Structure formats: C-alpha cells, structure tokens
C-alpha positions in Angstrom: 37.2 51.0 110.7 39.4 49.8 107.9 42.9 51.3 108.6 43.7 54.6 110.1 42.8 56.4 106.8 39.3 54.9 106.9 38.2 56.4 110.2 35.0 58.5 110.2 37.0 61.7 110.1 38.1 60.8 106.6 35.0 59.5 105.0 32.1 57.3 105.0 32.2 54.8 102.2 28.9 54.7 100.2 27.7 51.9 98.1 24.7 50.8 96.0 22.8 48.0 97.8 19.8 46.4 96.4 20.9 43.2 94.7 18.0 40.9 94.2 17.9 38.3 96.9 15.9 35.6 95.3 14.3 33.1 97.6 17.5 31.9 99.4 17.2 31.7 103.1 20.6 31.4 105.0 23.6 31.3 102.7 26.7 31.4 105.0 29.6 32.8 102.9 32.5 32.4 105.3 34.9 29.8 106.6 34.2 28.3 110.1 35.1 30.6 112.9 37.6 28.0 114.3 39.6 28.3 111.1 39.3 32.1 110.9 42.4 34.0 109.7 44.3 35.9 112.4 47.2 38.1 111.3 49.5 40.0 113.7 47.8 43.4 112.9 44.1 42.6 112.9 41.6 41.0 115.3 41.2 37.2 114.9 38.5 36.4 112.3 38.0 40.1 111.3 37.7 39.1 107.6 35.6 36.0 108.2 32.2 37.0 109.6 29.1 35.0 108.9 27.4 36.7 105.9 24.0 35.6 104.6 20.7 36.9 103.2 17.3 36.4 104.6 14.5 35.2 102.4 13.2 38.8 102.0 16.6 40.0 100.7 18.0 41.6 103.8 21.8 41.1 104.1 23.2 40.0 107.5 26.8 40.2 108.8 27.4 38.5 112.2 30.6 38.3 114.2 30.6 36.7 117.6 33.5 38.0 119.8 34.4 37.3 123.4 36.3 39.5 125.8 33.9 42.4 126.1 30.3 42.3 127.5 28.8 44.3 124.7 27.1 44.0 121.4 27.3 46.5 118.6 24.3 46.5 116.2 24.2 48.5 112.9 21.3 48.7 110.4 22.5 50.3 107.1 20.0 51.6 104.5 21.3 52.4 101.0 20.2 56.0 100.8 22.0 59.3 101.5 22.0 62.9 100.6 23.5 62.3 97.2 20.6 60.0 96.3 18.6 63.2 95.7 18.9 66.4 93.7 19.9 69.5 95.5 16.5 70.8 96.7 15.6 67.4 98.2 18.9 66.4 99.7 17.7 66.7 103.3 15.0 64.1 102.7 17.2 61.1 104.0 18.5 63.2 106.9 15.0 64.3 108.0 13.7 60.7 107.7 16.5 59.5 109.9 15.5 61.9 112.7 11.8 61.0 112.2 12.5 57.3 112.8 13.5 58.2 116.4 10.2 60.1 117.1 8.2 57.1 118.5 6.3 54.0 117.4 2.8 52.7 118.0 4.0 51.0 121.2 6.6 53.5 122.6 7.1 57.2 122.6 10.5 58.6 121.8 11.2 59.1 125.5 10.1 55.5 126.3 12.3 54.1 123.6 15.3 56.1 124.9 14.6 54.9 128.4 14.2 51.3 127.2 17.6 51.3 125.6 19.5 53.2 128.4 17.9 51.2 131.2 19.3 48.0 129.6 22.8 49.3 129.4 22.7 50.7 125.9 22.8 53.8 123.7 21.6 54.6 120.2 22.4 57.0 117.4 22.1 57.4 113.7 23.8 59.4 110.9 23.3 60.1 107.2 26.1 60.6 104.7 26.4 60.9 101.0 25.2 57.4 100.1 23.8 55.7 103.2 22.0 56.0 106.5 23.2 54.0 109.5 21.3 53.3 112.7 23.3 52.0 115.6 22.6 50.5 119.0 25.4 49.5 121.4 24.2 47.5 124.4 25.1 45.2 127.2 25.6 41.7 125.8 22.9 40.1 127.9 20.3 42.4 126.3 21.4 41.9 122.7 18.1 40.5 121.6 16.3 43.5 123.0 18.6 45.8 121.0 17.8 44.0 117.8 14.1 44.1 118.6 14.1 47.8 119.4 16.0 48.7 116.3 13.5 46.7 114.2 10.6 48.5 115.9 12.2 51.9 115.1 12.7 51.0 111.5 9.3 49.4 110.8 6.8 51.0 113.1 7.6 54.7 113.5 4.5 56.9 113.4 5.2 59.9 111.2 3.0 62.8 112.3 2.9 66.4 111.3 4.1 67.4 114.8 7.1 65.0 114.5 8.0 66.3 111.1 7.9 69.9 112.4 10.2 69.0 115.4 12.6 67.0 113.2 12.8 69.9 110.7 13.9 72.3 113.4 16.5 69.8 114.7 18.0 69.2 111.3 18.1 72.9 110.5 19.9 73.5 113.8 22.3 70.7 113.1 23.1 72.2 109.7 23.9 75.6 111.3 20.5 77.2 110.7 18.9 78.5 107.6 21.3 80.9 105.8 20.5 84.5 106.3 20.3 87.2 103.6 23.9 88.4 104.2 25.4 84.9 104.1 23.4 84.1 100.9 24.8 87.3 99.3 28.4 86.5 100.3 28.0 83.0 99.1 26.7 84.2 95.8 29.7 86.4 95.5 32.0 83.5 96.2 33.4 84.9 99.4 32.6 81.8 101.4 34.1 79.4 98.8 37.6 77.9 99.3 39.8 76.7 96.4 39.1 73.2 97.6 35.3 73.7 97.3 35.8 75.2 93.8 37.9 72.3 92.8 35.3 69.7 93.9 32.6 71.7 92.0 34.7 71.1 88.9 35.7 67.5 89.5 33.0 65.8 91.6 29.5 64.7 90.9 27.1 67.7 91.1 24.9 66.1 93.7 27.8 65.4 96.0 29.7 68.7 96.1 28.3 71.4 93.9 24.7 72.0 95.1 24.1 75.8 95.1 22.0 76.6 97.0 22.0 73.5 99.2 18.6 72.1 100.1 17.4 72.8 103.7 14.9 70.7 105.8 12.2 73.3 105.5 12.0 72.5 101.7 11.1 68.9 102.3 7.4 67.8 102.1 5.6 65.0 103.9 4.9 63.3 100.6 8.7 63.3 99.8 9.5 61.8 103.2 6.9 59.0 102.9 8.0 58.2 99.3 11.6 57.9 100.4 10.7 55.5 103.2 8.7 53.2 101.0 11.3 53.2 98.2 14.5 52.8 100.2 13.6 51.2 103.6 13.1 47.7 102.1 15.0 44.5 103.0 16.8 44.3 99.6 18.3 47.7 100.3 19.4 47.0 103.9 22.2 45.3 105.8 22.2 44.3 109.5 25.5 44.0 111.2 25.9 42.5 114.7 29.2 42.1 116.5 30.0 41.1 120.0 29.3 38.7 122.9 26.3 36.7 121.7 25.3 33.2 120.8 25.3 32.8 117.0 22.2 30.5 116.8 20.2 32.6 119.2 21.0 35.8 117.3 20.0 34.2 114.0 16.7 33.3 115.5 16.1 36.8 116.9 16.9 38.3 113.5 14.6 35.8 111.7 11.6 36.7 113.9 12.1 40.5 113.6 13.8 41.6 110.4 13.0 38.4 108.7 9.3 39.2 108.9 9.7 42.4 106.9 7.8 42.0 103.6 9.8 41.4 100.5 9.9 44.3 98.1 11.8 44.8 94.9 14.5 47.3 94.8 16.8 48.5 92.0 19.5 51.0 92.8 19.7 54.0 90.6 23.1 54.4 88.9 25.3 57.2 90.2 25.8 60.3 88.1 29.0 60.1 86.0 32.0 62.0 87.1 32.6 65.2 85.0 35.6 65.0 82.6 38.9 66.0 84.2 39.8 69.5 83.2 43.5 68.8 83.2 46.1 70.9 85.1 44.3 73.9 86.5 45.0 76.5 89.3 42.1 77.7 91.5 41.9 80.4 94.1 39.5 80.9 96.9 38.9 82.3 100.4 39.3 80.7 103.8 40.0 81.5 107.4 43.7 81.2 106.8 46.0 81.7 103.8 47.1 78.4 102.4 48.6 76.6 99.4 48.1 73.1 98.2 47.4 70.5 95.5 44.4 68.2 94.8 44.3 65.0 92.7 41.2 63.1 91.7 42.2 59.4 92.1 40.8 56.0 92.2 38.5 55.1 95.1 38.8 52.4 97.7 37.8 49.7 95.3 40.6 50.6 92.9 44.0 48.8 92.9 45.9 52.1 93.3 44.1 52.7 96.6 46.5 50.6 98.6 49.5 52.6 97.3 47.8 55.9 98.1 47.1 54.8 101.6 50.9 54.3 102.1 51.8 57.5 100.3 49.5 59.5 102.7 51.6 58.9 105.8 54.9 59.0 103.8 54.2 62.5 102.4 52.8 63.7 105.7 56.0 62.8 107.4 58.2 64.0 104.6 56.5 67.4 104.3 56.5 67.9 108.1 60.3 67.4 107.9 60.9 69.7 104.9 58.4 72.5 105.7 58.2 72.5 109.5 61.3 71.0 111.0 63.9 72.3 108.5 62.4 75.6 107.6 59.7 76.5 110.0 57.4 77.6 107.2 54.2 76.1 108.5 53.0 74.5 111.7 51.5 71.3 110.4 51.1 70.5 106.7 48.2 68.2 106.0 48.1 65.2 103.7 44.7 63.5 103.3 43.4 60.7 101.1 39.6 60.3 101.3 37.4 58.2 99.1 34.3 56.5 98.1 34.6 53.1 96.4 34.8 54.6 92.9 36.5 58.0 93.3 39.1 59.3 95.7 40.7 62.7 96.6 44.3 63.1 97.5 45.0 66.5 98.9 48.1 68.3 100.2 47.7 71.6 102.0 49.7 73.9 104.2 48.6 77.1 106.1 51.4 79.7 105.5 52.1 83.4 105.7 51.4 85.1 102.4 55.1 86.0 101.7 56.0 82.3 101.9 53.3 80.9 99.7 55.4 80.5 96.5 58.3 78.9 98.4 56.0 76.4 100.1 54.3 75.6 96.8 57.7 74.9 95.1 58.8 72.6 98.0 55.6 70.6 97.9 55.9 70.4 94.1 59.5 69.1 94.4 58.3 66.2 96.6 55.6 65.3 94.1 58.3 65.3 91.4 60.4 62.9 93.4 57.4 60.5 93.3 56.8 61.0 89.6 60.6 60.5 88.9 60.7 57.4 91.2 63.6 58.9 93.1 62.0 58.4 96.6 64.0 56.5 99.2 62.4 53.0 99.1 63.2 52.3 102.7 61.1 55.4 103.6 58.1 53.8 101.8 58.6 50.5 103.6 58.6 52.3 106.9 55.4 54.2 106.0 53.8 50.9 105.0 54.9 49.1 108.2 53.8 52.1 110.3 50.4 52.0 108.8 50.1 48.3 109.7 51.1 49.1 113.3 48.5 51.9 113.5 46.0 49.5 112.1 46.7 47.0 114.9 45.5 49.7 117.4 42.5 51.0 115.3 40.1 48.1 115.5 39.7 46.9 119.1 36.1 47.2 120.5 33.0 45.5 119.2 31.8 48.9 118.0 35.1 49.4 116.0 34.6 46.0 114.3 31.0 46.7 113.5 31.9 50.1 112.0 34.6 48.5 110.0 32.1 46.1 108.4 29.8 49.0 107.7 32.5 51.0 106.0 33.6 48.0 103.9 30.2 46.7 102.7 31.1 47.7 99.2 33.6 44.8 99.2 30.8 42.4 99.7 29.0 43.9 96.7 32.1 43.9 94.5 33.8 40.6 95.6 31.4 38.7 97.8 33.8 38.9 100.8 35.8 41.3 103.0 39.3 41.8 101.7 42.2 40.9 103.9 43.7 44.4 103.9 46.6 43.3 106.2 47.7 40.7 103.7 47.4 43.1 100.8 49.4 45.8 102.4 52.1 43.4 103.5 52.5 42.3 100.0 52.8 45.8 98.6 56.3 46.6 97.3 57.9 50.1 97.3 58.3 50.0 93.5 54.6 49.4 92.9 53.8 52.1 95.4 55.8 54.6 93.4 54.4 53.4 90.1 50.8 54.0 91.4 51.8 57.4 92.9 53.4 58.6 89.7 50.2 57.8 87.8 47.9 59.3 90.4 50.0 62.5 90.7 50.5 63.1 87.0 51.4 66.7 86.2 48.6 67.0 83.6 46.0 66.1 86.3 47.3 68.5 89.0 44.9 70.9 90.6 46.7 73.7 92.3 44.9 75.4 95.2 45.5 78.8 96.8 43.4 80.4 99.5 43.5 84.0 100.5 42.7 84.7 104.1 39.3 86.3 104.5 39.5 88.5 107.5 36.5 89.2 109.6 37.3 92.9 109.3 37.0 92.6 105.5 33.5 91.1 105.9 32.4 93.7 108.3 33.9 96.5 106.2 32.1 95.2 103.2 28.8 95.0 105.1 29.2 98.5 106.5 30.1 99.8 103.1 26.9 98.2 101.7 24.8 99.6 104.5 26.4 103.0 104.2 25.9 103.1 100.5 22.2 102.2 101.0 21.9 104.9 103.7 23.1 107.5 101.2 21.4 106.2 98.1 17.9 105.7 99.5 17.5 109.3 100.9 19.0 110.7 97.7 16.4 108.8 95.6 13.6 110.0 97.8 14.7 113.7 97.6 15.1 113.4 93.9 11.7 111.9 93.5 10.1 114.7 95.6 11.8 117.4 93.5 10.5 115.8 90.3 6.9 115.7 91.7 7.2 119.4 92.7 8.4 120.3 89.3 5.5 118.5 87.7 2.9 120.3 90.0 4.4 123.7 89.2 4.2 123.0 85.5 
C-alpha cells in the first residue's frame, strides 16, 4: 500500500489501462537494482521495480526481494463496476467469480488443491475501476503460481451451471436481493445517509448514485462473454510479481505464459465527467447513529494537493480528538478520512454525537476548519503530523504481499508519469506553509457540504411497518364490505 491512507480500508485506486503497446518486447524502465533508492521510511528499491511490456501489450512489474520465502503475484484487469451502467454493474464481479470455476484441465476443486498443496493461496476482488486476481505462494513454486493464474485467466470454461452458482455467490456477498420492504424504505429515503446523498450530488452517477443498484440476477451470459472478450486482453492488463525469485527465470516464465496471449486492440472508454459542484449545501439523512460532519470534494491522488491532504488527515484527526473527546467528552471518536481515486478525492469529517450536542460539535469542527482557512494553525503541529505519517509509512509496507499491493494501488502513476513516485521524498519536502495553502483551497467555505444524520431507530422501522400492515388490515376488509354493499344495492334495484 502507499502510505497509511492508501490501505484497502480507504480505497482502491482505479485507472484506465489500455495504452497501445506497439511491437516492443522488453523495455525495462528502471535503474539497476544495485543502485535502487533506499530511504529511511520505505523498503529498499520500492520505487525502482523492473517495468516493461510484452510484445502483446501486457504490462509487467517485477521486484525481486530477499528475506521472505514467498512470492506475491497480482494480475490486474482494467474493468470494474463503474465501467458499466447501473443495471449491468455486477458484470465484472460475476465474471471474476466465474474465472475460478474451472478450466479445461482442472476443476475448481483441483485448482484450489493445486495452489494450497504448493504452499499458496488465491483470491480476487472487483472494485470501481479494476479487477485484481492474486496468488501468494512459496517462493520455490513461483513459476507454478504464474502458470496457474495464466490458466485461470485464459482457459476458464464458462458454463450455465457455473453462471448459476456464481450468481448465487455474488448475490449472497452483496447481502441478498433486496426484499419488498427494503425497496420501499429505500425509495422513501429511509436507508440513505447524508453522506450517500452528498455523493449522489457530487460523484459520477455510475460510481455512487445507482438507484436501484444492479444485481447479479440481472446479468446475462452474453453480457459476461462480451465483457471477457473486450476487457481481458493483454493491452488492458498488468502483471505484478514481488518476492524471492530469479529475475531472468521469472521473465522466461511470463514470456511462455502471458506472453503467448494473442494481441488485441483496446481503447479505454473515458470516464463520465464529474457533475458541477453545487456550492455550499447542507444535507440531512438517516443512519444507525446521530452524527454531524462535513464533506469536501477534492483533487485525487494524482493531484498536487493530495500530499497536503494526506498530512491534514492525521493532523485534524488528532486535533478533533483533543477538542471534542479529551477536552469536552462530546464524542467517543471523531473520524477524519481522505479517500480518493486518481482524479477525484473526498475529505470527510464526522462525529457521532447525542442530539442535544449536535450544534456545539458542528461549531467546534467548523472552527478548526476556519483555522486552516485563516492559516492560523500551529506549524509545528503540521510538521509532527507529516513526520508521524512517514513513521507510520515505515511500518506499512513490509511483506512481499504489501509491496505487490502497493504497486497495484499505484499503477496510475505509471500511466501518468511512466514511473512510481517517491512518496517519501515528496512528503519530506512538504513545508507546513504549503500544506495550509492547499488545505485552505480544498476546504473553501463556498464548497463546504454540511452533513447531518438523524438516528433511525429499529423501533421506528418496526412501527412504520406495523402501521402499514395495520392500515392494510383495516382498509382491505373495508373495501370488500363496501363493494359487497354496492353489489347488493344494484341487485335490489
């Protein structure tokens, strides 16, 4: 992962792969490993892996590391739920599950046994913009891990039975198909928090505002096969391998597996534009607890202000904990969170509070934001937040799996700059004055979205349901009696 604020609990960075590869074979785009950069806060050579493209366009990132007898393998495909309109958004997720259902040579059970018996494990996940397949395996069996992952991605047999099973699994993972009662409450807005309503106004429709969201049962076989043929092509894929392996041997293994995938053209579709910012607005919603907060749409991880926002996140987190929790006991744990894609970010501050304290907490949070806007923050406190972030970073990327996941989350840097950015160096060079300048711009008063959630008690939901049932129990018999009386009157006449 890239820094503590880029761990999976915060976000998965998406990107648009699919740059035409031409006919180049091996273009190593890094310095020799012996001369690799090694700062005090990051693993040696973290920013200098071997990066090249195969002749068919597939991008490869290799980082040999000693010290652990493991190899982490990641295959990233540039397609996610937001690549599709609402009804079809489960296509990539369903396809991800199908690719574990068995090949022409091995059943799903045999593939699982093959990996586990050689000291490995496998998994996959689909997010907004990409699908990632992963194998972590004993280093002596690294070649088998690459071969098996290639087999899964290129030789899976998609049958009707496999589609039916995968549909059930995906629906279960998503919490099941929504029932009638949930659909009614959702339509009434009783499941919608102020945060969700804000994203519906500020984010791309495909990312946050699908209503109703697509479910796996909506997906057809034709849509699944079309997605596979369009997106699972070398020019839209990246293979990442990190760990205890011989570089030349790994390149040879990749060449005889992934290098044999047929070349196919791929042009990424542009993302939908972000909607215009509505300016300063206040939104209310419902949640499991009463809360107050603020949300700002900011630059993403590829923007210059991102570095300052990463520092302001721990600074504000500590500052609000002191002001709200330690000094006044108004909330147990206020939350400050900066999450982002490369091109758009979200900086959110929230606190769960008792209803009588909501306005006081809101004013105290607003006062801290004003201090950033007015540049009256203690500069030493910002330096401590920056240095603390670097110290946390030093502990965040240790295993081969950590390094491989860092590369996956930072692939957009290769697209934008042709290299991985030395984040340690950038953060160390960041001055408190520039942090405040970026914060004042990001937290501008005319771009402030105020959030307030009312607690939605279970008893309220039950009471509403009972009221609806009771009303129906009275209304339906009344209508039947009235209809019978009318019929009798008609007969007598």
